[in-house]
C-alpha positions as CSV (number, residue, x, y, z in Angstrom):
1,M,58.3,59.7,74.2
2,D,59.2,57.2,76.5
3,K,62.4,55.6,75.1
4,K,60.7,52.0,75.8
5,Q,58.2,52.8,73.1
6,V,60.8,53.6,70.4
7,V,61.4,51.1,67.8
8,L,65.1,52.2,67.0
9,D,66.4,55.2,69.0
10,I,68.8,57.9,67.5
11,H,71.9,55.7,67.5
12,D,70.5,52.3,67.0
13,R,71.7,50.7,63.7
14,P,69.0,48.5,62.1
15,K,70.0,45.3,60.1
16,L,70.5,45.8,56.4
17,G,67.3,44.5,55.2
18,Q,65.3,46.7,57.8
19,W,67.8,49.5,57.0
20,L,67.2,49.5,53.3
21,G,63.2,49.4,53.7
22,L,63.1,52.2,56.4
23,S,65.3,54.4,54.5
24,I,63.7,54.1,51.3
25,Q,60.2,55.1,53.1
26,H,62.0,57.8,54.9
27,M,63.2,59.0,51.2
28,F,59.9,58.7,49.7
29,S,57.9,60.7,52.3
30,M,60.4,63.5,51.9
31,F,60.2,63.3,48.1
32,G,57.0,64.9,47.3
33,S,58.0,68.5,49.0
34,T,61.8,68.0,47.9
35,V,60.9,68.2,44.0
36,L,57.8,70.3,44.4
37,V,60.0,73.5,45.3
38,P,62.3,73.4,42.1
39,I,59.2,72.2,39.8
40,L,57.3,75.6,40.8
41,V,60.6,77.8,40.4
42,G,61.5,76.0,37.2
43,L,64.9,74.4,38.7
44,N,65.9,70.6,38.0
45,P,64.4,68.4,40.5
46,G,67.4,66.3,40.2
47,I,69.3,68.7,41.8
48,A,67.1,69.4,44.7
49,L,67.4,65.6,45.5
50,F,70.9,65.8,45.3
51,S,71.5,68.8,47.2
52,S,68.7,67.3,50.0
53,G,70.8,64.1,50.4
54,V,74.2,65.9,50.4
55,G,72.7,68.7,52.7
56,T,71.3,65.9,55.0
57,L,74.6,64.2,55.4
58,L,76.3,67.6,56.1
59,Y,73.7,68.3,58.8
60,I,74.2,64.8,60.7
61,L,78.0,65.3,60.4
62,I,77.9,69.0,62.0
63,T,75.3,67.7,64.5
64,K,77.6,64.7,65.7
65,G,75.1,62.2,64.6
66,K,72.5,63.4,67.4
67,I,69.6,64.6,65.7
68,P,67.2,62.8,63.4
69,A,66.3,65.7,61.2
70,Y,66.3,65.6,57.3
71,M,66.7,68.7,55.1
72,G,64.4,69.4,52.3
73,S,63.8,72.2,49.7
74,S,62.1,75.3,51.7
75,F,58.9,76.7,50.4
76,S,59.5,79.9,52.4
77,F,61.6,81.2,49.3
78,I,59.2,80.7,46.5
79,V,58.0,84.4,45.8
80,P,61.5,85.7,45.5
81,M,63.1,82.7,43.6
82,L,59.8,83.3,41.1
83,A,61.1,86.8,40.5
84,L,64.6,86.4,40.3
85,M,64.1,83.5,37.9
86,K,62.3,85.8,35.7
87,A,64.7,88.7,36.2
88,A,68.2,87.0,35.9
89,G,68.1,83.4,36.0
90,Y,69.4,80.7,38.4
91,P,72.8,82.5,39.3
92,A,70.7,85.1,41.4
93,I,69.2,82.4,43.1
94,A,72.2,80.7,44.1
95,Q,73.6,84.1,45.1
96,G,70.5,84.7,47.4
97,T,70.7,80.7,48.6
98,I,74.3,81.0,49.9
99,A,73.5,84.2,51.4
100,V,70.5,82.6,53.6
101,G,73.2,79.7,54.7
102,A,75.5,82.8,55.6
103,V,72.9,84.2,58.0
104,Y,72.1,80.6,59.8
105,L,75.8,80.5,60.1
106,I,76.4,84.2,61.5
107,V,73.2,83.2,63.9
108,A,75.2,80.0,64.7
109,L,78.1,82.0,65.6
110,I,76.7,84.3,68.2
111,V,74.7,81.2,69.9
112,N,78.1,79.8,70.4
113,F,79.5,82.8,71.9
114,F,76.3,83.9,74.1
115,G,74.9,80.3,74.4
116,S,71.3,79.2,74.2
117,D,69.9,79.2,77.8
118,W,67.3,81.6,76.7
119,I,65.7,79.0,74.8
120,D,63.9,77.9,77.9
121,K,62.6,81.1,79.0
122,V,61.6,82.4,75.4
123,L,59.9,79.3,74.2
124,P,58.4,77.7,77.4
125,P,55.3,74.7,76.6
126,I,52.6,77.6,75.7
127,I,54.6,78.8,73.1
128,V,56.0,75.4,71.9
129,G,52.9,73.7,71.5
130,P,50.6,76.0,69.6
131,I,53.7,76.7,67.3
132,V,54.0,73.3,66.8
133,M,50.6,72.8,66.1
134,V,50.3,75.5,63.6
135,I,53.4,73.6,61.8
136,G,51.4,70.9,61.2
137,L,47.8,72.7,60.3
138,S,49.4,75.6,57.9
139,L,50.2,72.8,55.7
140,A,46.6,71.2,55.7
141,G,45.9,73.0,52.7
142,T,48.8,72.0,50.6
143,A,47.9,68.4,51.2
144,A,44.1,69.2,50.6
145,K,45.0,70.9,47.3
146,D,47.4,67.7,46.1
147,A,44.2,65.4,47.2
148,T,41.8,67.3,45.3
149,L,42.6,69.8,42.5
150,N,44.3,68.7,38.9
151,A,47.1,70.5,37.0
152,A,44.6,73.0,35.7
153,G,43.5,73.8,39.3
154,E,40.1,72.1,38.9
155,Y,38.2,69.6,41.3
156,D,38.8,66.1,40.3
157,I,36.6,63.4,42.3
158,K,38.9,60.7,41.2
159,L,41.9,62.6,42.8
160,F,39.9,62.6,46.1
161,V,38.9,59.0,45.7
162,V,42.7,58.0,45.4
163,A,43.9,60.3,48.2
164,L,41.3,58.7,50.7
165,I,42.0,55.2,49.7
166,T,45.7,56.1,50.0
167,L,45.1,57.7,53.5
168,L,43.0,54.8,54.7
169,V,45.2,52.1,53.7
170,T,48.1,53.8,55.4
171,I,46.4,54.2,58.6
172,G,45.0,50.3,58.4
173,F,49.0,49.5,57.9
174,N,50.1,51.4,60.9
175,M,47.3,49.6,63.0
176,Y,47.5,46.0,62.0
177,L,50.9,45.1,60.3
178,K,53.2,43.7,62.5
179,G,57.1,43.3,62.4
180,F,59.1,44.8,59.4
181,L,56.1,45.6,57.5
182,G,54.8,47.4,60.8
183,L,57.9,49.7,60.4
184,I,57.1,50.7,56.8
185,P,53.5,51.6,56.6
186,I,54.3,54.9,54.6
187,L,56.0,53.3,52.1
188,L,53.8,50.6,51.6
189,G,50.9,53.4,51.8
190,I,52.7,55.2,49.2
191,V,53.0,52.1,46.6
192,F,49.5,51.2,47.5
193,G,48.3,54.6,46.5
194,Y,50.5,54.4,43.4
195,L,48.8,51.2,42.2
196,M,45.5,52.9,42.8
197,A,46.4,56.0,40.5
198,V,47.2,53.6,37.8
199,V,44.1,52.0,38.0
200,F,42.2,55.4,37.8
201,G,44.7,56.5,34.7
202,L,46.2,59.2,36.9
203,V,50.0,58.1,36.1
204,D,51.7,58.9,33.0
205,F,54.7,56.6,32.3
206,T,55.7,58.5,29.1
207,P,58.6,60.1,30.9
208,V,59.9,57.0,32.7
209,M,60.1,55.4,29.3
210,K,62.1,58.2,27.7
211,A,64.4,58.7,30.6
212,N,67.8,57.3,30.3
213,W,69.0,54.9,33.0
214,F,72.0,57.2,34.1
215,Q,71.2,60.9,33.9
216,L,73.7,63.2,35.5
217,P,71.6,66.1,37.0
218,S,71.9,69.4,35.4
219,F,74.1,71.1,38.0
220,Q,74.6,74.8,38.2
221,V,78.1,75.3,39.6
222,P,79.8,79.2,39.8
223,F,82.6,79.2,37.1
224,V,81.7,76.2,35.7
225,S,77.9,76.7,34.3
226,Y,78.4,80.2,34.6
227,T,80.3,83.2,35.5
228,P,79.0,84.6,38.7
229,E,78.2,88.4,39.5
230,F,76.7,90.3,42.3
231,Y,73.1,90.1,42.8
232,W,72.4,92.7,45.4
233,G,68.7,92.2,45.0
234,A,68.9,88.6,45.3
235,I,70.7,88.9,48.6
236,L,68.4,91.5,49.9
237,S,65.1,89.8,48.9
238,M,66.2,86.3,50.3
239,A,68.4,86.7,53.3
240,P,65.9,88.6,55.2
241,I,63.5,85.2,55.0
242,A,66.6,83.2,56.8
243,F,64.9,84.5,59.8
244,V,61.4,83.2,59.0
245,T,62.9,79.5,58.0
246,M,64.8,79.6,61.5
247,T,61.5,80.3,63.5
248,E,60.5,77.2,61.7
249,H,63.7,75.2,62.2
250,L,63.3,75.9,66.0
251,G,59.9,74.7,65.8
252,H,60.8,71.6,64.4
253,I,63.8,70.8,66.9
254,M,61.3,71.6,69.8
255,V,59.0,69.0,68.0
256,L,62.3,66.3,68.1
257,N,62.7,67.3,71.4
258,Q,59.7,66.0,72.7
259,L,59.5,63.2,70.2
260,T,62.9,62.1,71.2
261,G,63.3,62.6,74.9
262,R,66.1,65.0,74.6
263,N,67.1,68.7,74.2
264,F,68.9,69.3,71.3
265,F,69.1,72.9,72.1
266,K,71.8,72.2,74.5
267,N,73.1,68.9,73.3
268,P,74.9,69.3,70.4
269,G,73.8,73.1,70.6
270,L,71.5,75.2,69.0
271,N,74.6,76.6,67.5
272,R,75.5,73.3,65.6
273,T,72.0,72.6,64.5
274,L,71.8,76.2,63.0
275,A,75.2,75.9,60.9
276,G,74.3,72.4,59.9
277,D,70.8,73.9,58.5
278,G,73.1,77.0,56.9
279,T,75.4,74.5,55.4
280,A,73.2,72.4,53.6
281,S,72.0,75.6,52.1
282,I,75.1,77.0,51.0
283,I,76.1,73.5,49.3
284,A,72.4,73.7,47.6
285,G,73.5,77.1,46.2
286,F,77.0,76.2,44.6
287,V,75.2,73.2,42.8
288,G,72.2,74.6,41.7
289,G,69.4,73.6,44.3
290,P,67.1,75.8,46.2
291,P,67.9,76.5,49.7
292,V,66.9,73.9,52.0
293,T,65.9,73.5,55.7
294,S,64.5,71.0,58.1
295,Y,61.4,69.5,57.4
296,G,58.2,69.0,59.1
297,E,56.9,65.6,57.0
298,N,60.3,64.2,58.6
299,I,59.0,64.8,62.1
300,G,55.5,62.7,61.0
301,V,57.5,59.6,59.9
302,L,59.3,59.4,63.1
303,A,56.1,59.6,65.3
304,I,54.3,57.3,63.2
305,T,57.0,54.4,62.9
306,K,58.9,55.5,66.2
307,V,62.3,55.1,64.0
308,H,64.5,57.8,65.0
309,S,67.9,56.2,64.0
310,V,70.2,58.8,62.3
311,Y,71.6,55.6,60.5
312,V,67.7,55.5,58.7
313,L,67.8,59.1,58.0
314,G,71.5,59.0,56.5
315,G,70.6,55.8,54.4
316,A,67.4,58.2,53.3
317,A,69.8,60.8,52.2
318,F,72.0,58.2,50.5
319,F,69.4,57.1,48.2
320,A,68.2,60.9,47.7
321,I,71.7,61.0,45.8
322,V,71.4,57.9,44.0
323,F,68.1,58.4,42.7
324,S,69.1,61.9,41.5
325,F,71.7,60.2,39.5
326,V,69.4,57.6,37.9
327,G,67.4,59.1,35.4
328,K,64.6,56.1,35.3
329,L,64.4,55.9,39.0
330,S,64.0,59.5,39.3
331,A,61.3,59.5,36.7
332,L,59.4,56.8,38.2
333,I,59.2,58.7,41.8
334,E,58.7,62.1,39.8
335,S,55.5,60.2,38.0
336,I,53.9,59.8,41.7
337,P,50.7,61.9,41.1
338,S,49.7,64.6,43.6
339,P,46.8,62.7,45.0
340,V,48.8,60.2,46.6
341,I,51.4,62.7,48.0
342,G,48.0,64.4,49.4
343,G,46.5,61.1,51.1
344,I,49.9,60.6,53.0
345,S,50.5,64.1,53.9
346,F,46.7,64.2,55.6
347,L,48.4,61.7,57.9
348,L,51.8,63.3,58.4
349,F,51.0,67.1,59.0
350,G,48.0,65.6,61.2
351,V,50.8,64.0,63.5
352,I,52.7,66.7,63.5
353,A,49.9,69.1,64.9
354,S,48.8,66.2,67.4
355,S,52.3,66.7,68.9
356,G,51.9,70.0,69.4
357,L,48.7,69.1,71.2
358,R,50.5,66.6,73.4
359,V,53.2,69.3,74.5
360,L,50.2,71.1,75.9
361,I,48.9,68.0,77.6
362,D,52.1,66.6,79.0
363,K,53.2,70.0,80.4
364,K,49.9,70.4,82.1
365,V,49.3,73.8,80.4
366,D,46.5,75.6,82.3
367,F,43.9,77.1,79.9
368,D,41.9,78.6,82.7
369,K,44.4,81.0,83.1
370,K,43.6,84.0,81.1
371,R,47.2,84.4,80.2
372,N,47.6,81.1,78.6
373,L,44.5,81.3,76.9
374,M,45.4,84.7,75.3
375,I,48.8,83.5,73.9
376,G,47.6,80.3,72.6
377,S,44.9,81.5,70.8
378,T,46.9,84.4,69.2
379,I,49.3,81.9,67.7
380,L,46.9,79.6,66.6
381,V,44.7,81.7,64.6
382,I,47.4,84.1,63.4
383,G,49.4,80.8,62.2
384,I,46.7,78.8,60.9
385,G,45.3,81.8,59.0
386,N,48.3,82.8,57.6
387,A,47.9,86.3,58.8
388,Y,51.3,87.3,57.0
389,L,53.3,90.6,57.3
390,Q,54.3,92.3,54.0
391,L,56.8,94.6,54.0
392,G,58.1,95.9,50.5
393,Q,59.1,93.1,48.7
394,Y,59.5,90.7,51.8
395,Q,56.7,88.6,53.4
396,F,56.9,86.7,56.6
397,S,54.7,84.0,56.8
398,G,51.9,83.7,59.6
399,L,53.9,81.2,61.3
400,A,56.4,83.5,62.0
401,V,54.3,86.5,63.0
402,A,52.2,84.0,65.2
403,A,55.8,83.1,66.7
404,V,57.1,86.4,67.4
405,L,54.0,87.8,68.5
406,G,53.5,84.6,71.2
407,I,57.2,85.0,72.4
408,I,56.6,89.0,72.9
409,L,53.0,88.0,75.0
410,N,55.1,85.5,77.1
411,L,57.6,88.0,77.9
412,V,55.3,90.8,78.7
413,L,52.0,89.7,79.9
414,P,51.8,89.3,83.6
415,E,51.5,85.6,85.4
416,E,47.8,86.7,86.4
417,A,45.2,89.0,85.0
418,A,43.9,91.7,87.0
419,S,40.2,89.8,87.5
420,E,42.5,86.7,88.7
421,K,44.1,88.6,91.3
422,Q,40.7,90.2,92.7
423,N,39.0,86.7,92.8
424,N,42.0,85.0,94.2
425,Q,42.0,87.6,97.0
């Protein structure tokens, strides 16, 4: 992205009022996915908010304040966490979460010694573009379910109407608002969507009324809340999946490179961004949260608002921590119905996918070449279709399989197909 088009660049500090509004918008945009994972697994959403905020601040610190990324609960670990929760409770999940962070730190150490120049060779535009598109489009199903299905898994037209209103109003805010209001269209879209959900009777205020103003999250701290034991099953079931989320993390950094016009693989370095992600997961494991990772929703907000300031990201992390302690505020945010989140997600996830398409256009990738056509096609269909690989209890997502296949094809396929060489002679 041309830096002249950026409203606030990475190290630009906004004025106080603008800072508060942008940070709250960012926190709201990350909130849905951050608390959805613990709700599905049976963990405390307040702890997930806390670990998300602390993890983001640590990430910003470790990456020297150079990368505008936000850490949130990872969806990749839901299956093993559900099994571990039933078998051994949170202590097992905690150990697996810490092991995930340790894997990141080990890989970061290897990168530190051997460098990251291989990134440009292994991940050219024909790999980067389709992977980024898969990251956005593979989330489309999640957005659609949030927008159409009720708690019983049944289609509800009222939900879809609210989701579409939220989407269209947010698009309108993006297109027609100016000044400060033009910088917070997503927050305004969520607020408007929430009010529409109230009109349609989709909001239950009972938990908000019952919640205390100050409520300490139910932290799960080893040697304080429980006596830790070794859960080898937890370590073996969760640690390998770290390599899957690393692939997604690399994809997110690629998009951030494109959005900000920088190369974060070189400065501050892949070792630091991996170390930041790993440290955030380790901290989450010590307080009772799920593993965290960089969020695709964050990229959507950056692309729409063109606000890349790490001060805004740090503010969002701060509010996530504060809201985790304020019972009524946390309850109010948790009361945001799924169609509102779904309506916003339609836009955010679409923007991510469009960013991948822009990579291909900007880099002038030639799809008349069979090599590029084979690689791009393989990544897109396997990734979006989620053709996952199941090896025993380990499951590797379609995104991971697509990325690995794409990288292998890029390394082994010749620059020209035999028929192309013949035609060129």
